[in-house]
N, C-alpha and C positions, 0 to 999 in steps of 0.2 A: 456331784456330776449327774446329768440327766440320764435316765434309762431309755432304752429303745422301746418304741411302741409301733406295732403294725395298726394300720388304719383301713377298715373296710367300709365302702359306701354302697348302700343298696338302692338300686333303680328298679322299681317294681312294674315297670311298663314294657310291653311287647306289642308288635304289630299283630301277632296272633298267638294263640296257646298252643303248644305242641301237646300231642296226645298222651305222652309219657310223663309230662311235667308235673311235679307237685309243689314247686317252689311258689312263694308269694308273688305273683304276677299277674297283670291284667292288661287288657287293651284300654288305652285312654286318649282323650283328645289333647291337643297341644295346650289347651288352657288348664286342664287338670294336671298335665305334666308339669307346667311351669308353676302352678300353685304348690305342687309337692316340692319342687326344687326351692322355693322360697322357705318352706318349713325345714327343708334339710339344712339349708344354709344357717337358719336359726339355731338348729340343734348343734351344728358344728360350733357355732360361737359359744353356746351354753357348755358344751363338753370341753372347749379350750380353757375355760375358766377353772375347770375341775383339774385338768391334767397337763397343761402346757408347761406349767412351772417345774414339773417333775419328769417329763418325757420329751424326747425328740422323735418325730416320725421317721422310721427307718424303712417303711414300705407302705404303699398305698395300693389297694385293690378296689376297682369300680366294677361291680357285678350286678346281677339281676336274675330274671328279667333280661331286658336288652338295652343296656346303656346307649348304644348307638341309635336307638330309635327316638331319642330326645331331639327337639328342634335344634338347629344350628345355633351355637352360642351358649347352650345350657352347660356343657361340660366345661367350657372355659370359665363360666361363671362359678361353678362349684370350685375349681382349683383356685381361682382367685380368692375365694372365702377361706379354703384351707390354708393358703400362704399367707393370708391376713392374720389368722388367729393362732396357728400352730407353727413350730419350728421343724422344718423338714430338712433332713440331711441332704447335702449335695449329691451324695451317691445313692439315694433312695431308689429302690426298685418301684416303678409305677406302672401298674398293669391295668388294662381296660379290656373288658369283653366286647366282642363285635359279633353281630350277625351278618353274614355275607351280603344279604340283600338290603341292608340298611346303610352300608358304608359307601360314602362318596368321597371324592378327591378333596372337596371342600372340607367335610367333617374330619377325615384323617388328618389333614393339615391342622385343623383346629386343635385336635387331640395332641399331636406331637408338639406344636408350639406352646401348648399349656403344660407340657411336662411328661406326657405319657412316653415311656421307653420300652414298654413291653405290651404286646397284644395277645389276647387269648380268644380264638375264633371256633365257633361251633360248626364243625363240618359234619359229624356223626356218621356219615356214609356217602359213598359217591354214586351209589345205585339210585337212579331217579325214582324207581318204584318204592323202594324202601324209604326214601325221604318223603314221598307223598304219603306213605302209610304212616309215618311218624307225625305228620302235620307240619313238616319244615316247608318253608316256602322260598328256599333258595336252591340253586343248582350248583353242581361242581364248577361250572363256568364262573358263577358269581364268586365262589370261594377263590379260584385262581386269580380272578380280576382283582379282589380285595388284596391278596398277598402281594401283588404287583404294586398296588397303590401304597401299601405300607412300606415296601422296600424302596420305592421311589422317594419316600420321605426319610430315608436314612435309618429305618428301624429293622434290625436283623433278629431281635429277640421276640420270637413268635411261637405261641403254642396252638395246637389244634386239639380239640376234643372228638373222640369217636366213641360210638356205642356198640357193643358186642352182644349178641343174642336176641335181637329184636325179631318179633314174628315175621316170617317169609324172608329173613335175611340169610342169605346162603354163606357158606364158608368162603366161596370164591369172592363174594361181595366184600367180605371182611378183608381178605387178603388184598384185593384190588384197592381197598381204601388206604390201608397202611402203606403199600407200595407207591400209591400216588403221593402220600405225604414224604416218603423217602425221596422219591424223585424231585418233589418240590423243595427238598432240603429244609423242611420245617425242623427246627432243632428241638422242639419240645412237644410230646405227644401224651395226652391224657386218655387212657383207654379204659372205659367203664363197662363192666358187665351189667347188663340191664337189671334194674330193680323196679319191680312193679309196685307202684305206690297206691295206697288206698284212695279211692275217690277220683282217680284220673279216667279219662275216656278209655285209655288203653285197659285199665282193670275191669271197666265195664265190658268191653268188648270180649275180654278173655272170660269173664264170668258167663256171658251169653253164649259162649262158643264161636263167636264171630271170627276170632283169632285164636291161634294156638302157639304157645312158646316152644322153641326147640328144646330137646332133651338137655339135661344137665351135662351129659358127657359131650355133646355136640358143642355146646357153649365153651367148655373147658378147652376142646381141641381148637375152636375159634381163637380164644384168648392166647393159648400156647402159640398159635401161628403168629399172632400179632407180636407177642413177646419175642419169639425166635427171629422174626424178620427185622425187628428193630435192633436187637442186641447184635445180629450178624452185621448190621449197617453202622455199628459204632455208638449206638445209644446205650446209656446206663439205666437200668431199672432201679430208681433210687427210692421209690416208694411203691406200694402194692399196685397202684393204678397209673404211675407216672414214670415216663421214660425221657431222658435227656442227653443230648450231646454234651460233652465236657464244657463247662463254663455256662450252661443254659438251665440249671436246675432253678426252680421257683423259690426265691428267698421268702416271699410272702407265705407260701404254703408251709415252709419249714417253721415258721413261727407258731403255727397251730400244732404241728407234730412234736416240736420241742417244748410245748407248754409255756411259751413265753407270752408276754402280755399283748393283747390286742383290743382295739376299740372298734365297735360296729355302730355305724351311724345310718339312720334311716328306718323305715317300716320293717319289722321282723328281723332287724339287725342283732347279732349275738356278740357279746363282749366277754372277756375273762381278763381281769386285772387283779393281781395279788390274790389269786385263788378265789376270787369272787366272780361268779358267773351270772350274768344279767342280760336280758333281752328286751327289745321294744315289742309293742303291740303288732299283731299282724294285720291289723285293720287300718287302711290308709285314711279313712275319714277320722277315726279316733286319734290317729297319730297327729294329723294336722290340727285337729280341735285342741288337743292337749298343748301342742306347741304354741298355738295362738292365744288360747285363753288362760292357760295355767302357767305358761313361761317355763315349762320344764319338759325333759324328755319323758314320753310315755312308757316308763318301764312297766312291762307286764309281769316278768318273773325275775327274782334275784335270789341267789343262794351262796352262801360261803361254803366252799367244798370242805368236807371233813378230811382228816388225814388219811383214812382208808379210801376215800373218793379220789384223792390226790394220787395215791399209789396205783390205784386202778387205771387212771388216766395215763400215768406215766408208762405202765405196762402196755396198755392198749395202743397208745400213739407211738411209743418207741419200736414196738414190734412191727408197725406198718411200714418202717423205712428199712433200706439197706444198711444204714448205720447200725440198726438193731438197738438192743437194750444195754445201756452202759451200767454194768453191775456196780462199778466203783461210784459212779454218780448217784446210783440208787442207795448205796450205802451212806454217802455223804449227806443225802437230803432226808433219809428216812430212818437211819441207824439200824438197818436190817440187812443181812447177808441173803441177797436174792437166790443165789445159787444153793445155799443150804435150805432156805425156806421151801423152795419148789423142787428140791432134789429128785423125788421120785417121778413127779410129772415130767420134768425136764428129761430125765433118763428115758421115759417112755417116748416122748416126741423125737429125741435124737435117734433112737433105735428104729423108729418108723421113717427116718429121713426128712422129718418136717422142720426141725431146728438144728443149729449147730452153735457150738461156743468156740469163738476164735482165740487166737493166742493173747489178746488183750482182755478176755473175759467178757466180751460182748455176746449177747445171746441174739442170734439172727435167724429169721425164717428163710428157709429154702424156697426155691420156685414151687416145689411141691407143697411147702408149708404155707406159701401165700394163698393158695387155692382154698384152704380150709382154716385160714387165720381166724376168722370169727369163732370158730368152735375151740380153737387152741386158747384164745384170750378168754373166752367164757369159762372154760375149765380151769384156767389159771386163777382167775379172780373170783371164782365162786366159792 
């Protein structure tokens, strides 16, 4: 019997680069984009020879970059290649990222007829001054129009991303943003506290003193306001940064958090199959050259996870979710009693109100614990 496999497709092109973005993405011509898509399709065919006999695709996620900046017909072409070489479950969750100012009626119709049944849209904030500071090129009106186009095509499974803690972003702007999403009845919200990445324009502005970050306490209050508003409106916080109405949790993301197998295709794409992690080169030219001249995927890094590394991942990823860490599952996989091994540290975190142990023996982070989760995980696995 075939096992389930998540499939991630990376599209590295954008119409412009945001000031905070550290993802592998770039501005490209239509010819460059289609040349890349040609190589992407070749890699899909290569990967199918390795994995299609053993796996069925249970979810597909097309991310970037901005997949919706591709020319009309490109996404359809990618899906035709996937369906040609892979076995895709009839009930597969198929997600595609959209930027509000690259979505058109023609494109969304193409995506839906190609099989997309879930959209993830980068809103970030509804304050136009904050959007400009971020380097975003859309407006809240563009976002609203895109939502209408998606729903007109019969899709209700929609996610929106927001950023909390950007320079010059007020608490009111954050609250207004989440309230707008609630009013728009967006069933899934990903709320990320800003992470300043090395080498980004934002990092340079902060270094020069051109911009200043809000205090840590302010960011915590902002995020708590987001969490409170969403939970009050019927959303469940099912992962540290993700909230969903019942029935709208991301199945693809759960593959990552549950350490299930997934395959990444495209430049800089990461995979993890049977506890082997591997990733493609981050250089688009190198990626295409390797595909065309060597006839194989340009894997830059590959590593078989040690048993200790597998345990660390289990702890780190499980504690990120509302389900928490299944101590019985941990015992079955690794032959260790998690509660006994970490007794002293767990007792300390429980006393501080950061963790709880439920009636089924699952270890879960509290809302307070989520705010310092990185520290908890680091202390547990060190």
